[in-house]
C-alpha positions as CSV (number, residue, x, y, z in Angstrom):
1,M,1.4,-18.1,27.5
2,N,3.2,-17.0,24.5
3,N,6.3,-15.7,23.3
4,Y,5.6,-12.7,22.2
5,K,7.1,-9.5,23.1
6,P,5.7,-7.3,25.7
7,T,4.3,-4.3,23.9
8,I,2.9,-0.5,24.4
9,L,1.2,0.2,20.9
10,I,0.7,3.8,20.7
11,I,-2.1,5.2,18.3
12,I,-1.4,9.2,17.7
13,G,-4.8,10.4,16.4
14,I,-6.6,7.2,17.6
15,S,-9.8,9.5,17.4
16,G,-9.9,10.0,13.9
17,D,-11.1,7.5,10.9
18,L,-8.2,5.3,10.3
19,S,-8.5,3.9,13.8
20,K,-11.9,3.5,13.9
21,R,-12.6,1.7,10.7
22,K,-9.3,-0.3,10.4
23,L,-6.7,0.1,12.9
24,L,-8.5,-1.1,16.3
25,P,-11.0,-3.3,14.3
26,A,-7.4,-5.1,13.4
27,I,-6.5,-5.2,17.0
28,G,-9.0,-7.1,17.7
29,Q,-9.3,-9.5,15.5
30,I,-5.6,-10.6,16.0
31,A,-6.4,-11.0,19.8
32,A,-9.2,-13.1,19.1
33,T,-7.3,-15.6,17.1
34,G,-4.6,-15.8,20.3
35,M,-1.3,-14.3,18.1
36,I,-1.2,-11.1,20.2
37,P,1.3,-10.5,23.1
38,D,-0.2,-11.4,26.4
39,Q,1.4,-8.0,28.0
40,F,-0.2,-5.9,25.2
41,K,-1.5,-2.4,25.5
42,I,-3.3,0.4,23.6
43,I,-2.4,4.1,24.3
44,G,-4.7,6.0,22.5
45,V,-3.4,9.6,22.3
46,T,-5.5,12.6,21.2
47,R,-5.8,16.1,21.7
48,Q,-9.4,16.1,21.9
49,K,-10.8,16.1,25.1
50,G,-13.4,14.4,26.1
51,I,-13.0,11.2,23.5
52,R,-13.6,7.6,25.5
53,I,-12.9,4.4,24.0
54,D,-16.4,3.6,23.7
55,D,-17.1,6.3,20.7
56,L,-14.3,4.5,18.3
57,L,-15.5,1.1,18.7
58,E,-18.3,1.1,16.0
59,Y,-16.8,-1.4,13.9
60,T,-14.8,-3.0,15.9
61,T,-16.6,-6.9,17.0
62,N,-13.4,-7.8,19.8
63,K,-15.1,-4.7,22.0
64,G,-14.3,-6.5,25.1
65,Y,-10.5,-6.8,24.3
66,I,-9.9,-3.1,23.0
67,Y,-12.3,-1.5,25.9
68,Q,-10.4,-3.9,28.8
69,N,-6.4,-2.7,26.7
70,T,-7.0,0.7,26.1
71,M,-6.5,3.7,27.7
72,M,-6.4,7.7,26.6
73,F,-4.1,10.0,26.3
74,N,-4.7,13.5,25.9
75,M,-1.9,15.6,24.8
76,D,-0.3,19.2,23.3
77,L,1.2,17.5,19.7
78,T,3.2,20.1,19.5
79,D,4.4,20.5,22.8
80,P,8.2,19.3,24.3
81,K,6.5,18.7,28.0
82,D,3.6,16.7,26.7
83,F,6.1,14.3,25.2
84,E,8.1,13.5,28.6
85,R,4.6,13.4,30.2
86,L,4.0,10.6,27.7
87,Q,7.3,8.7,28.4
88,N,6.8,8.6,32.1
89,Y,3.3,7.2,31.5
90,L,4.8,4.1,28.9
91,E,7.6,3.9,31.5
92,D,4.9,3.2,34.5
93,I,3.1,0.9,32.0
94,E,6.3,-1.7,32.0
95,K,6.5,-1.4,35.8
96,E,3.1,-3.2,35.6
97,F,4.0,-5.4,33.2
98,G,7.5,-6.3,35.3
99,N,9.0,-6.3,32.2
100,E,10.9,-3.9,29.2
101,S,8.5,-2.9,26.5
102,Q,8.4,-2.8,22.7
103,Y,7.1,0.8,22.2
104,I,5.2,1.0,18.7
105,F,4.2,4.3,17.6
106,Y,1.5,4.5,14.7
107,L,1.3,7.8,13.1
108,S,-2.3,8.3,12.3
109,V,-2.1,11.9,11.5
110,P,-2.0,14.1,8.4
111,P,1.7,14.0,6.8
112,T,1.6,17.8,7.4
113,V,2.6,17.5,11.2
114,S,3.7,14.1,11.1
115,K,7.3,15.3,10.7
116,S,7.5,17.7,14.0
117,I,5.8,14.3,16.1
118,V,8.6,12.2,14.6
119,E,10.9,15.0,15.8
120,L,9.7,15.0,19.1
121,I,9.5,11.2,19.8
122,G,13.0,11.7,19.0
123,L,14.1,14.0,21.4
124,S,12.3,13.0,24.1
125,G,14.6,9.9,24.0
126,M,12.0,7.4,23.2
127,A,13.2,6.7,19.9
128,K,16.8,5.8,21.3
129,K,14.8,2.9,23.5
130,E,15.6,-0.6,22.3
131,G,12.7,-2.1,20.2
132,T,10.9,1.1,19.7
133,K,9.3,1.2,16.5
134,L,7.9,3.8,13.9
135,L,4.8,3.3,11.8
136,L,3.6,5.7,9.1
137,E,1.3,6.2,6.6
138,K,1.7,7.3,3.2
139,P,2.0,9.9,1.6
140,F,5.8,9.8,2.1
141,G,6.6,13.4,0.7
142,V,4.6,15.1,-2.5
143,D,7.3,14.5,-4.6
144,L,11.3,13.4,-5.0
145,K,12.4,16.3,-2.9
146,S,10.0,16.2,0.3
147,A,10.6,12.7,-0.5
148,V,14.3,12.8,0.3
149,D,14.0,15.5,2.8
150,L,11.9,13.1,5.0
151,V,13.9,10.5,4.5
152,E,16.8,12.2,5.7
153,H,14.8,14.0,8.7
154,I,13.5,10.8,10.5
155,D,17.3,9.2,10.0
156,K,18.0,11.8,12.3
157,Y,16.0,9.9,15.3
158,F,15.2,6.5,13.9
159,S,17.5,4.2,12.3
160,I,16.3,2.1,9.5
161,E,15.5,-1.2,11.3
162,Q,12.8,1.1,13.4
163,V,10.6,2.3,10.6
164,Y,7.7,0.7,8.7
165,R,6.2,2.5,5.8
166,I,2.7,1.1,5.5
167,D,1.7,0.2,2.0
168,H,-1.4,-1.7,3.1
169,Y,-1.6,-3.1,-0.7
170,L,1.8,-5.5,0.0
171,A,-0.2,-7.2,2.7
172,K,-3.2,-8.1,1.2
173,E,-3.0,-12.1,0.9
174,T,-2.7,-12.2,-3.5
175,A,0.5,-9.8,-2.7
176,Q,2.2,-11.3,-0.3
177,N,1.0,-14.7,-2.5
178,I,3.0,-13.6,-5.8
179,I,6.0,-14.6,-4.3
180,V,5.1,-18.0,-3.3
181,F,3.0,-18.5,-6.6
182,R,5.8,-18.0,-8.6
183,N,8.3,-20.3,-6.8
184,G,6.1,-23.1,-5.6
185,N,5.1,-23.9,-9.0
186,S,7.2,-24.5,-11.9
187,L,5.1,-23.8,-15.0
188,F,5.7,-20.2,-13.5
189,K,8.5,-20.1,-12.4
190,K,9.9,-21.0,-15.5
191,T,8.3,-18.9,-17.6
192,W,8.5,-15.8,-15.4
193,N,10.6,-13.5,-18.1
194,K,10.4,-11.9,-21.4
195,D,10.8,-15.3,-23.4
196,F,7.5,-16.4,-22.1
197,I,5.4,-13.0,-21.5
198,E,4.6,-10.2,-24.0
199,K,3.3,-7.6,-21.1
200,I,2.0,-6.7,-17.5
201,E,-0.3,-4.2,-16.6
202,V,-0.8,-3.2,-13.3
203,T,-4.6,-1.7,-12.2
204,V,-6.4,-0.3,-9.7
205,S,-10.3,0.5,-11.0
206,E,-12.2,2.8,-8.2
207,E,-16.3,3.6,-9.0
208,I,-16.4,6.2,-6.7
209,G,-14.9,9.4,-6.9
210,I,-13.5,12.1,-4.6
211,E,-15.9,11.2,-1.9
212,G,-15.7,14.7,0.1
213,R,-11.9,14.0,0.0
214,A,-11.9,17.9,-1.9
215,N,-8.7,19.2,0.0
216,F,-6.8,16.1,-0.1
217,Y,-7.1,15.0,-3.7
218,E,-6.5,18.6,-5.5
219,Q,-3.1,18.3,-3.4
220,T,-2.4,14.8,-4.7
221,G,-4.1,13.7,-7.7
222,A,-4.2,9.8,-9.1
223,L,-0.5,10.1,-9.9
224,R,0.9,10.8,-6.4
225,D,-2.1,8.9,-5.1
226,L,-1.9,5.7,-6.2
227,I,0.6,5.0,-9.0
228,Q,3.7,6.4,-7.2
229,S,3.1,4.4,-4.4
230,H,0.9,1.2,-4.4
231,L,0.8,0.4,-8.4
232,L,4.5,0.8,-8.3
233,Q,5.2,-1.5,-5.3
234,L,3.2,-4.2,-6.7
235,L,4.8,-3.9,-10.0
236,A,8.0,-4.1,-8.2
237,L,6.8,-7.2,-6.2
238,T,6.0,-8.7,-9.9
239,L,9.2,-7.9,-11.2
240,M,11.8,-8.8,-8.5
241,E,14.2,-11.8,-8.4
242,L,12.7,-14.1,-6.3
243,P,14.4,-15.0,-2.7
244,K,16.1,-17.3,-1.3
245,E,14.3,-20.0,0.0
246,G,12.9,-18.7,3.3
247,Q,14.6,-15.9,3.0
248,F,11.7,-13.0,3.2
249,D,13.8,-10.2,4.9
250,Q,15.6,-9.9,1.2
251,V,11.8,-8.7,-0.2
252,P,12.1,-4.9,0.4
253,S,16.2,-4.9,-1.1
254,L,15.0,-7.1,-3.9
255,R,12.2,-4.6,-4.8
256,Y,14.2,-2.0,-4.7
257,D,16.3,-3.2,-6.9
258,A,13.2,-3.8,-9.4
259,L,12.2,-0.7,-9.0
260,K,15.8,0.7,-9.7
261,A,15.5,-0.7,-13.5
262,L,12.2,1.0,-14.4
263,K,12.0,4.3,-16.5
264,I,8.9,6.1,-18.9
265,P,10.3,5.6,-22.1
266,I,11.3,9.0,-23.6
267,E,12.8,8.4,-26.8
268,K,9.6,10.5,-28.5
269,S,8.3,12.5,-25.7
270,L,7.4,12.1,-22.1
271,V,3.7,11.9,-22.0
272,A,3.6,10.3,-25.3
273,H,4.1,7.8,-22.8
274,A,1.4,8.6,-20.4
275,K,-2.2,9.3,-20.5
276,R,-4.6,11.5,-17.6
277,G,-8.1,12.1,-17.0
278,Q,-10.6,13.9,-15.3
279,Y,-14.0,12.6,-14.5
280,N,-16.9,15.0,-15.5
281,G,-18.2,16.9,-12.0
282,Y,-14.5,17.1,-10.2
283,R,-14.3,20.5,-10.7
284,E,-17.6,21.4,-9.4
285,E,-17.0,18.7,-6.6
286,V,-13.9,21.0,-5.7
287,G,-14.6,24.0,-6.5
288,N,-11.9,24.8,-9.1
289,N,-13.2,25.4,-12.3
290,E,-9.5,25.6,-14.1
291,S,-8.5,22.4,-11.6
292,M,-6.1,20.4,-14.0
293,V,-5.5,17.6,-11.6
294,E,-5.6,14.0,-13.0
295,T,-8.5,11.9,-11.3
296,F,-7.3,9.1,-14.4
297,A,-3.9,8.1,-14.8
298,S,-2.2,5.5,-17.1
299,I,1.8,5.2,-17.7
300,D,3.5,3.3,-19.8
301,L,6.9,1.9,-18.4
302,E,9.8,-0.6,-19.7
303,S,12.5,-1.9,-17.4
304,S,16.7,-2.5,-18.2
305,D,16.4,-5.5,-16.2
306,P,17.7,-8.2,-18.5
307,R,15.2,-10.6,-18.2
308,W,12.4,-7.8,-19.1
309,E,13.8,-6.2,-21.9
310,G,11.4,-5.4,-24.2
311,V,8.1,-6.5,-22.3
312,K,5.2,-3.7,-22.3
313,I,4.5,-2.4,-18.9
314,R,1.1,-0.6,-17.8
315,L,0.1,0.7,-14.8
316,T,-3.1,2.4,-14.6
317,T,-5.6,3.9,-12.3
318,G,-8.8,6.0,-12.0
319,K,-12.4,7.0,-10.3
320,A,-15.5,7.1,-11.1
321,L,-15.1,4.2,-13.6
322,K,-17.3,1.0,-14.2
323,E,-16.0,-1.4,-12.0
324,K,-13.9,-1.8,-8.9
325,Y,-10.9,-3.7,-8.9
326,T,-7.3,-4.2,-8.5
327,E,-5.3,-6.5,-10.2
328,I,-2.2,-7.8,-11.9
329,K,-2.3,-9.0,-15.0
330,I,0.2,-11.2,-17.0
331,Y,0.0,-11.3,-21.0
332,Y,1.5,-14.7,-22.2
333,K,3.4,-14.2,-25.5
334,K,0.9,-16.3,-28.7
335,D,1.9,-17.5,-32.1
336,N,-1.8,-16.8,-33.3
337,E,-4.8,-15.7,-32.1
338,N,-6.2,-19.2,-30.8
339,E,-4.1,-18.7,-27.6
340,S,-4.9,-16.5,-25.0
341,N,-2.9,-17.3,-21.7
342,E,-3.2,-14.5,-19.3
343,L,-2.7,-14.7,-15.9
344,H,-4.6,-12.3,-13.2
345,L,-3.8,-12.2,-10.0
346,R,-6.8,-10.6,-8.2
347,L,-6.4,-8.2,-5.2
348,Q,-10.4,-7.0,-5.0
349,P,-12.5,-8.1,-4.5
350,D,-12.5,-11.8,-3.9
351,E,-9.1,-11.8,-3.7
352,G,-7.5,-15.1,-5.7
353,I,-5.9,-15.8,-9.1
354,S,-7.3,-17.0,-12.2
355,F,-5.5,-18.4,-15.6
356,S,-7.5,-18.7,-19.0
357,V,-7.0,-21.3,-21.4
358,W,-8.5,-22.5,-24.9
359,A,-9.9,-26.0,-24.6
360,K,-12.3,-27.6,-27.1
361,R,-16.3,-27.2,-26.5
362,P,-18.1,-30.4,-26.0
363,G,-19.4,-31.7,-29.5
364,Y,-19.2,-33.3,-32.6
365,E,-17.3,-29.7,-34.5
366,H,-13.9,-28.5,-33.5
367,Q,-14.8,-25.7,-32.1
368,V,-12.7,-23.9,-29.1
369,S,-13.1,-21.3,-26.8
370,R,-11.5,-19.6,-23.6
371,H,-11.9,-20.9,-20.4
372,A,-10.4,-19.5,-16.8
373,L,-9.0,-21.8,-14.2
374,N,-9.7,-19.9,-11.1
375,F,-9.0,-20.5,-7.3
376,S,-10.7,-18.0,-5.5
377,F,-9.5,-17.3,-1.6
378,K,-13.0,-17.0,0.1
379,D,-13.7,-20.6,-1.5
380,H,-11.2,-22.5,0.6
381,F,-10.7,-20.1,3.5
382,T,-13.6,-19.2,6.2
383,S,-11.6,-16.2,7.1
384,I,-9.0,-14.0,4.9
385,P,-6.7,-11.6,7.5
386,D,-7.6,-7.9,6.6
387,A,-4.9,-5.7,5.1
388,Y,-4.6,-3.5,8.2
389,E,-4.1,-7.2,10.5
390,Q,-1.0,-7.9,8.9
391,V,0.3,-5.1,9.4
392,L,0.3,-4.9,12.5
393,F,0.9,-8.5,13.2
394,N,4.1,-7.9,11.6
395,A,5.6,-4.7,13.0
396,I,4.6,-6.3,16.0
397,N,7.3,-9.0,15.2
398,G,9.9,-7.2,13.3
399,D,8.9,-8.6,9.9
400,H,9.9,-6.0,7.2
401,S,9.0,-7.8,4.4
402,L,5.5,-6.0,4.1
403,F,6.7,-2.7,4.3
404,S,8.5,-0.4,1.9
405,S,11.9,0.8,2.6
406,S,13.2,4.4,2.4
407,E,15.0,3.5,-0.5
408,E,11.8,1.8,-2.5
409,V,10.3,5.4,-1.3
410,T,12.6,8.0,-2.8
411,E,13.1,5.4,-6.3
412,T,9.0,5.3,-6.7
413,W,9.6,9.5,-7.1
414,K,12.3,9.2,-9.7
415,V,10.3,6.9,-11.7
416,I,7.6,9.7,-11.8
417,D,9.4,12.6,-11.3
418,G,10.1,13.7,-14.9
419,L,6.5,13.2,-16.2
420,Q,5.0,15.2,-12.7
421,K,6.8,18.0,-13.6
422,A,5.7,17.8,-17.3
423,W,2.0,17.5,-16.0
424,E,2.3,20.4,-14.1
425,T,3.5,23.1,-16.4
426,S,1.3,22.0,-19.6
427,T,-2.5,21.8,-19.7
428,Y,-3.3,20.5,-23.2
429,D,-3.0,16.9,-22.7
430,I,-5.9,15.9,-20.1
431,I,-9.0,13.6,-20.8
432,L,-12.3,14.6,-20.1
433,Y,-14.3,11.2,-19.2
434,K,-17.9,10.6,-18.1
435,K,-18.7,8.5,-15.1
436,G,-18.6,4.5,-15.2
437,S,-16.6,4.9,-18.4
438,T,-14.2,1.7,-18.8
439,I,-10.7,2.3,-18.9
440,E,-10.9,1.2,-22.6
441,E,-13.0,4.0,-23.4
442,I,-10.8,6.5,-21.7
443,I,-7.6,6.0,-23.4
444,G,-8.6,4.1,-26.7
């Protein structure tokens, strides 16, 4: 018998694609390792009648466990009385457990309805129950003002310790290993600063387009979809001070400190340090011939942290590009062209780390070339937990290190606030690019 706290996971919106493809498979995998509480139940909340758990297990390998430990619960998510009915249902499960249980509310619903659900959970009294947690998917607002309003709204009903804002990029193995990699290797620990590093690039390149998500993307765009959230969080993880030995609970506040030091340079103009593009055919896909929504965005940043003064920083993301990959690239300073030390932290595909070095080629002549020292997780480990497995496991065990704090969310919106407003009022600077283009072809 394990020592994990009895847990009831309430997935609100269980019939959606996220639950089918990610959440239920992740829970099944955690259970298969024995790392889940002995007393654990999933309550699948849905407005749709007739939904059975069997209908949701297409992507789940551990179907038996999910089937045995999941109960469906139909309710109207706008009716306070139905939240009282849900509360009574959860209390009955606790009585069967014979133990106090933690409630984990996972809001797998559109952001437009999450605000009212948070309020109704709060008004029902369930938010005040000891151990209750709230898991929220991005986006956290659509601009700085809405993000601040949302934070204040949630704070009315839940304490800071209860709220877990999900950024699944932070849960990827390579992202988690950035701290260990920096702290456990003296070569990089001692050179992780402006004295040795010239430039940092964080990139998410996607081969697919918007894939039928026209309504979502027309309201979002690349800047808000990925740069405001995932890329800025990965950058903060790269720039932050290292936590004290073993004190990973410090990580969110250290990321926040790194974010506070970031800004887009404006000595000339804001848009001079940012480029946006749109792939050919996007306007036809969304049915808007005048759309200025960017499917590509690249912004330059600078940090006021003395450790990073003068280091060039660039965040880039785009859809319908030549390759699919997510990486953090560190360029080390060099005195001449025969030096090219570059560190690649690859998050997808093939999570791992590579470091480029120059070496002499075998032979009589003195010819040198660049080579990579590679570490790939798949070469050393038979299985790598999916990001959502890590998210759920950490939430169950109360570990906030892989989740964005409200301060971080607000700060990421502050970083892009001026640019977001500038792009909303300008129409001249969008770059039209062919599907399958490289980043270099788009921005030169």
